[in-house]
Each structure stands twice: as structure tokens, then as C-alpha cells.
N, C-alpha and C positions, 0 to 999 in steps of 0.2 A: 590347229596343227596336229593334235593327237588323232582326230578323226581321219584326217588325210593320210597320216602314216599308217594307221591301222587298216584303213581301206586298201591302201596300196599293197600292204603285205598279203592280205587275204586275196586280192585280185591277182597278184603275182602267182600265188599257189594255184588258184583256180585255172588260170590260162596257161600256165607252164606245166603243171603236173596233173591237174584235174583234182576234183574233190569227190571221193567215193566213200561209201560206208565201209567201215572197218570189218564189220561182221554182219551175218544175215539177221542178227537180232533186230537191227534198225530197219532192215527191209520188212521183217515180220511186223514190227510196230507200225510202219506206214500202211501195211496191208490191213491191219486191224483197224486203224484209225480211218482209213478210206473206204472200208467195207469190202476189200478184196477177199478177206477170209469169211466174214460172217454174212455177207450179202448187203449190209448197210453199215455206215460209219459207226464205230463203237468206241467207248472210252475205256474199256477194260484192257489196258495194255500191260498190266501186271507190274512191269518194272519201272515205267514212268508213272508218277503219282496220279491218282484219279483226278485231282483238281486241275492239273495241267492237261491231262488227256481229254477231259470234258471240253475244255476250250478248243483244243485241236480238232476233236471229232466234230464239234460244231462248225468249225471253219470248213472241214471237208464236206459237211452237209450243204454248205453254201455253194461250193464248187470243188470239183475234183481236178480241175485244170491247173491248180496252183499247188506246188509241192510244199505244203504248209510245214510239215515236220522238218524237212531239210532246211527250209528258210529259217526256222526257229533255231536250229543248231548253229547256223552261220551267224545269225543275229547275236546269239549268246557269246560266240567267239569275238565278234566285233565289239560288243559291249565290254567284254573283259579286257581286251587290249587297249581300247579307248580309255577305260578307267585307269589301267596301269600307267599308260603313257601320260595321261593328264595329271595323275598324282605325282609322278616322279619329276615331270617338267615343272610343276608348281613348287615342288620341294627344293629344286635347284635355285641357288641364289646368285649364280653367275652363268655366263654363256658356256664356260668350260664345263661346269658341273652339269648343266642341262644336256650338253652334248654327250658327256659320260653316261648320264642316265639313259638317254635315248639309245646309245650304243649297247648298254646292258640289256635293255628291253629287246633290241634286235637279236642279241645273242640268245636270249631266252626263247624268242620266237623260233629261231632256227633250230635250237635244241628240241623244241616241241613241234617241229614241222610235221611229223607223222600224225599228230593228233588233229591236224587240220586237213591234210591230204587224205587221210583215212579217218574221217570224222566218225564219232561214236558218242552215244549219250553218256557213257561212264566217264570218258576222258573229258568231255565238254563240261560235265558237272565239276570235275576237279579244277578245270581252268577257271570256272566261275568262282569257286571257293578261294582259289589262289588270289584272284583279282580282289575279292572282298578283303582278304587279310593284308594284301599289299597296301590297299587304301587305308585300312584302319591303323596299321603300323605307322604309316606316315602321318596320319591324322592326329596322332598323339602329340606331334610337334608342330602341327599347322594351326593357324588361327581359325576361329569360328566356333559356333556352338556345338557341343557334343551331341545334341539331339539330332542334328543333321548328319553328322558323321555316322552315328549308329543307324540312322535310317538307310543310308546308302549301303552300309555293311549288311543290314538285315535283308535288303532286297536281293543282294547277290547270294547270301546264304540260303534264302528261301528258294530262289530259282534253282540253286545247286541241289537242294534237298528234294524239291519236286521233280527234278529231272532224274536224279539217281541218289537216293538217300544214303546208301552205303558209301558212295564215293565222297559225298560231302563229309560224312563222319570220319572217313579215312584221313582227311587232311587236318582234323582238329588237333592231334598231338603236336603237329608242327606250328600251326597258327597260334594256339593258346599258349604254348611254351614261349613263342617269340613275344607275344603281348605281355606275358608275365615278366619276361626278362627286361623288356624295354621300360616297363613301369618301374622296375627296381632301379633302373639307371636314371630315371627322370627326377631331377632335383627341383623342378618347379611345382610339382604336385605334392600335397601332403599325403600322409598314409591313408587317411579316410577317402580322399579322392581317387587314389590308386586302387583301393579295394573296390570302390564303387565302379570304376571303369572296368576292372576285370570281371566283376560280377555281372555287369550289364552285358559284356561280351558273351560270357557263358550263358546268361539268360536268353540272349537272342538265339544262340545255337540250340538250346533246349526248346525254345519256343518254336523254331522252325521245324525241329524234329516232331514236336507234338502236333503241329498243324498238319504235317505230312501224315502222321499216324491217323489223325482224324479223317483225312481224305481216304485212307485205306478202309477205315471203318464204314464210311459213308458208301464207298463204291463196292465193297465186298462183304456186306453185312448179312446177306441171306445165306441159308444153309448150303445151297448149291455152290456158291462162290467160296464159302469157307472150306468146303470139302475139296474144291479144286486147288486152293492155296496149299492145303496139306499135301495133296497129291504132287503138286509142282515142287514143293520144298523137298519131298522125298526124291523126286526125279533129279533135282538139282544136286543133291548130295551125292547121288550115284554118278551122274554124267559129268559134273564139274569138279568134284572134290575127291571122293573115295574110290571111284572106279565101279564098273559094272561087273559083278561076280559072274563066273561061268555057270552054265546051266547046272552042271553036276554039283556045284557048291551049294546051291539054293533049291535043289530039286524037291526037297521035303516041303519047303514053303510053297513052291509053285504047285505041287500036287494038292496041297491043302485047299487051294483056290481053283483047281482045275485048269491051270495054265499049262499048255503043251510046250514042248521044246520049240516048235515052229513059232508060236506066239511070243515066247520070251526072246528068241533070237531076233524076231522082227522088232520087238520093243527096244532092244539094244541098238537097233539101227534106226530108231526114231519113227518106227511104224506104229502109230498109236491111233487106232480106229475106235475101238471100244473094248470088247473082250473081257476076260476074267481077271486081268491084272489090274485090280482096283486099288483104291487108296490104301486100305489096310495091308494088302499084299506088297505094294510099293514101299510102304513104311517099314515093313519087316525086312525086306531085302536091303533097304538103305541102312537099317540098323546093323545088319550083318556086315555090310561093306565097311561101315564106320568102325565096328569092333575089330575087324580084320586089319584095317589101315594102321600102319606104323607111323605115328607122329614123330618128328625129329626131336632129338635131345637138345639141350641147351648148347652143347658144344657144336653140334651140327648146324644149329641156327646161326651161331656166331661165325662159323666158317663160311656158310652160304652168304651171310651178310657181307663179309669181306669180299667174296667173289662178286656179288652183285654191285658193290660200290667201286671195286678196284680192278676187277678183271673182266667178268662176263657180262658187261653192260650191253645195251642195245644202241648201235650207231654212235658210240662214244658219249652218249647222254650222261652216263655215270661219271665220266672223267670231267665233264663240264661242271657237274654238281660238286665233285671233290675239289676242283679248281676254284669254284665259287667259295667254298668253305675256307680254303687256304688264303685266297685273295682277300676275303672279308677280314680274316684274322690279321693278316699282315698290314693292311691299310688302317685298320682300327688302331694297331700298335703304332704305326708310323705317325698317325695324326694325334697320338697321345690320348685317345678316347678309350682307355683300358676297361672302363666299366661295361662297355658294349660287348666285351668278350663274354659277359654273362648270358645275354640272349642267344648269342651264337652257340655257346655250349649247350644251353637248354634245348635249342632246336635240334642239335645233334642227338641229344637224348630222345627227343620226340621222334626223330628219324628212325632210331633203333626200335622204338615201340611199334611204329607202323610196319617197317620191314620185317621185324621179328614176327609179328602177327601173320603177315602174308606168307612168310617162309614156313611158319608152323602149319598154316592151312594148306600149303602146297599148291597155290594157284596164283601165278604171276604172269598174265598175258601182257603183250606189248601195250595194249590200250590202258593198262594200269601203270606199268613200269615207267613209261616215258613221261606221262603227265606228272607222276610223283617225283621223278628226277627234276622236272621243270619247276614244280612247286617248291621243292626243298631249295634248289638253287635261287629261286626268286626271293624266298624269305631271307636267306643268307645275305644276298646282295641288297635287299631293301634295308636290312639292319645296318649294313655297311654304309649305304647312302645316307641314312639318317645320321650316322655317326660323323661322316666327313662334311656334310653340308651344314651342320649345326655349329660349326666352328669356322672362324675366319682364318684362313691359312695363306700366308703370303710367301712361304718358302717355295721357290721355283722347283727345287728338287722333290719336294713332297707332291707338288702338282704333277711333275713329270712321272713320278712313281704311280700315281693314280691313272694317268693316261696310259702308261705302259701296261699296267695290269688290265685296264679295259681293252687295250688292243689285243692282248693275249686271249682274253675271253672271246672277243669278237672273232678272232682267227679260229679258235676251237669251235665256236658256233658255226662258222662258215664251213669248216671241215665236216662237222656232223650233219649240217643241213644239206651239203652237197651229196653226201652218201645217201641220205634219205631221199633226196630229189631223184637221183639216178634210179634207185630201186623202185620208188613209187610211181614215177612217170611210166616206166615200162609195165609195171603191174596194172596200173589204171587203164593204160591203153589196151592191154589184153582183156581186162574186165569189160571194157566197152564192146569189144567184139563178141564176148559171151552174152552180154545183155541184149545185143542186137539179135542173136540167135534165139534168145528167150522171147523177144517181141514177135519173131516169126512163128514161134510155137503157139503163143497166145492167139495170133491171128488165125492159126490153123484150127485150134479148138473152138474159137468163137465162130468160125465159119461152118461148124457142124453142130448147130444147137440141138439137133435131134439125138445127139450122143451124150453119154455121161463119161467124164474123164477123171481118173485118179492119178495125180502126179506123185511119183515116188520121192519122198522127202530127202533121202540120201543123195539121189541124182541131182537135186537142185540146191543142195546145201552150200555150194560154192558160189552161188549167184548173189552178189551183194547189192549192186545198184549204185547209181550216181545220186548225189545229194539233191540235185534239182530235177531228177527224172520223174515225170508224172505219168509215164506210159503204163504203169502197172497199177495205178489207182483204180478203185472201184471193182465191182464183181466181174468175173470172167467165167467161161464155161468149163470150170474144173474145180476139184477139191484137192487139197494136199493130204498126203497119207499120214503126216504127223509133224508136229512142231511142239515147242514148249507150251503153245497155246491150246494144243489138243487136250481133250478131256474137260475143257472149260464149257460152261453152259452155252456160250455163244457158238462154239464149234460143234457141239453136240446137236444143237438145233439146226444149224446150217447143213450139217451132213444129212440129217433126217429129211430135211426139205429138198435136198438135191437128189439123194438116192431114194426116190419115192416108191410107193408100193406097186405102182403100175410099170416100173422099170423092168425090162426083160434081161438086160445085160449091161456091162460096163467095160471101159477100156482103161488099161494101166500104161502110163508113159514112163519110160526109164531112159536115162542118158546112156550112151553106148559104152562109156568107161566103166559102168557099174557092175562088175562081176560080183562084188560083195552085195550090191543091191539085188541082183538076181537071186542070190542065195538067201536073201532075207524076205523080201516082200512076196515073191511069187509062191514059194512053198506055203507061206501063211495064208495067202488068199485062196490057194487051191484047197487047203485044209478047211478054211472057213466056208467056202462056197460049195465044196464037194465036186468041183469041176476043174479041168485043166485050162490054163491060160494059153491061148492059141496066138502065135505071132501073126499079126494082122497087117502091119505096115512098118516101113522104116523111113523116117523123115530126115532128110539132110538139110541143114540150114547153111546160111551164108559163110560162117566161119569154118565150115567143114565138119562140124560135129554132127553126130547122128543120134536120133531118138528112136528107140524101139517101142512099138505100140502093140500091146497084147490085148486080146479080147476074151472076156469071161462071159460065157453064155448062161449066166445065172444072176439073179438079183443079189446085190450086196446088202445082206440083212444086218442092220445095226441094232444093238440092244438099246433099251431105254437107259 
């Protein structure tokens, strides 16, 4: 039954709203794995652990016709919801409690609708970790050997860690606090067994983290990859956290390394070809940006936390989480299971730890916010289910209260899911039109193998792609002007092989909306080549968008 329900939920999203990548990070990962960036499938995806990337790149070497990465993300969602459903169904001891449990899972799925329709590796890792903890929380009260329970938990934690280590770690304050709280309430286990259970849980988390770190060491152990990781960490601090300083603010640093204004402005626009802005220069600029950045005070963190949970949520996902907290508390009291208020309270403390950290760091994209809302609500409601199903309750009024509370949550989930559906269906339909335009552009560059094309990264940053789209796998006749994968050994080698010594000139392709792109890439390339980019052609695609193609009558000389 759990497999059927989970499959039906995912298929409904796929056929009604479509399932597309939430960010271009996932499209970049597929292009690395399939060889679109480096010329051949490669496992150095940076953000997805090397162990998992080796498997995926190997599958792409077998065939490019199957969207392995997207299928993996869908499989992980399927596995997660099957485990959650199967666990709560087995936990229920009557038809009514089973129906309540299924209704709660449906509510959580609707709350987290965005994370499926806009699938992404970070949000998927959180969903895996949530499923692991829901299972282990229920397993405390389910019959069977602890070894099997911990094995299932370890598999989901490991997959979450290999997919996105930081996302897996992000959920630990919620999960570990809930485990600790439930163990405190468990009257069947002695103190020694409780400590053993908690330490094994913590040990599995640490073990998964250590195995992931070993993968990083194995995959990125040589000097070139170590330098790239330093470079990318500095870039991440600027682009994702502390901001990119203006040229005037860091002109002294840039002058020290011979970086011109044109090169720095291009770098800020993700134009990363080679140049003088090396690892040491990037680290110094990042250090300046971090020193300048004003971190929030504790009062500001508390105020923002209140807004995140009570006011400025995303598609009412916060209200479902708050309602879950309230409903869990009320039903625990109604059923007379007062000790279960301990894990609920500890989870709320864990919630503040997570959100406080995110608020302090100043980065809370929807792909993190919504699955965290989902995870927190799931753990509150799991504790509640454990509390009410472990006692036989014959009072019709208490049963009615549980049903009424469940109906409220289902209604709130429906409202949130409907909002997300309406928005995402329209957005995904628009993205499909854009992706068709990109296919036509790929056909254009592939039909001119005698030419060399450089695609402006700013112009193409809004192309995400569908989860099962394999049209962009493998190498094509172009190179991208910059991504977070630029400056890596793979990209450096691919660029040198593409822009060869016998090349006479090259073309630059920009999307027509890109006034900013025109101000960034063209001046830099003109400075770098010593020649002016000449408008060569304007290509109009099926959705009405236009691409401008400029020709540079000079070799693109890339440094070693």
C-alpha cells in the first residue's frame, strides 16, 4: 500500500505540474556527470559526494540516453515517502489510526510539494534524512532487532550525506533531540539501553560524515583539485554569503595580482575563463567581504526566527509547521501522554538551533526553507503518533479530537499544496518553452562544427531543465564562459582542448535580455584578445527569444 500511495503522489506531481530542477546547479551537475562540460563523463561534481558521483558517471559512460541523475533524485523521494508511509502504517494499531497517519503524510507531502516539482539535491538530501529519523523514532516502539532498525537508518543517512553533506547535518539538531526526548519517555528500556541507542544513532551520523569525508579525500586529493576547492570556497563565500565587493573597495588587492576592472566585473558576472584572479586573490577578496559583512545580533536572530515561523513563510509551509507543533502538544495532553511533551520541546530547541544558524549566515533559499519546514513538522507529528498509538483509547471524544486535528492539518496542507501547484505549473510550463529554445541553439552550434562557440554564463543561468530530460547530455560544440565548476582541472583541460592553437577566431553567444551580460563579457574579451567583437548573427528560437552572436577575429589564448 505504501508503495502505491507514494507512487501515486509523485506521478500526480509529474503529470500535473511537471518536475524540473530548482536551480541550475543540478543542470550543471548533470552536465559534469554526462560529459557536457569536460568532454567525457566525470565524477568531480564537487557538491555531490565523490562516491555517489563515481557511480553516476559510470552509468553515463554506459549510455547518455538515460537521465541517471534525475532518476536518482526521483528514486530517493520515492524511497523516502515509501519508508515514511510504511513506518506510520505499521505503527498504527487500528484502521482509524492508520487513516490518521496516512492523512498526516499526505499533509506533509503537500507542504513539501515544491521540493518535488522543483527537485534539487539539497532538498532531496533533507527529505532522505527526515525519512530516516521518522523511521528510527517509530522503531523505538516497534518490535524487531535494533540491528535491522539501525541498518535502515544508516542507509538513509548515508544517502543523504553522499547527496548533500551539509543538508544531512542541518537536520541533526531536530532528529537527535527527538531521539533523546523519546528515549527519556520510554519506560521499557533501562538507562544503559537508552544510552546505547542514543550513542549508536550518533555514531551512525558521525560514521556517515566520516565516509563522506573519505570520498572527498579520495576524489580531490591531488594538488590541482585541492587548489580548486580553495578557490571555490572563496568564490562561494562571496557569491552566496557575504557579497561581491565593488571594484573600488578591493582595487588594491586586484592591482597586486594584475586584475583589471574589466576582468573583475566579468568575474562578478560568472565569467571565469582563466586570468589573473587566482586562488590567493579570490581568498583575499572573500576575506575582505567577510570582514565587511555585518552578522545579525541575537535580538535580530530572534526577531527573524519569529518572522520565519509566524509571518514571512513560503506558501504557508511555516503555518503548517507551527500547527503541527500545536496539534502535537494538544493531542499529547488529551491522550494523557504528558512525558511526550519532552521530545516535542527538545525538537523546538533544535529548531531554533538550525534556524538561528541559517539566519546568522544570511542564506535561506526556498530549497532549504521548505524541506526544513517539512522536516520539523514531520518530527513533531511522528512524536505525536507514537504517543497516541501506544495507548488504547476508547473515548469517542478523544478519537474525534484526533480526527478533527488531522482534518485541520490536511486542509492546511491542501491550501499550501494548491498555492504551490498553481505557481509551479505555470513556471514549469514556461521553463519547458525556454528549454526548447536551448535545444534549438544546441542544434545550431552542433551544425557548425568548424566554428568555436563560447556561451555567456549570465545569459544561460536561468535555464534549469527537466528532471528526466536527456537532450543536453554529452559534449556539444560549445564551451561555457563560467560556472562554479570553472577553474577546475577538468574545465581547464577541456577549454584548452577546445580552443586550440590552430584556432583563428571564436564566437560568443548571448541571450537578448542580457544588457548586463553585454557590459561584462564583451569588454573583458575585447581586453583579453585585443580586438572588437563584431555582431555576426541574430538567432531567433521558437519561444520568440533571440540570441546575439559576436565574432572575435583572434585566438582565445588561455593561460595554463
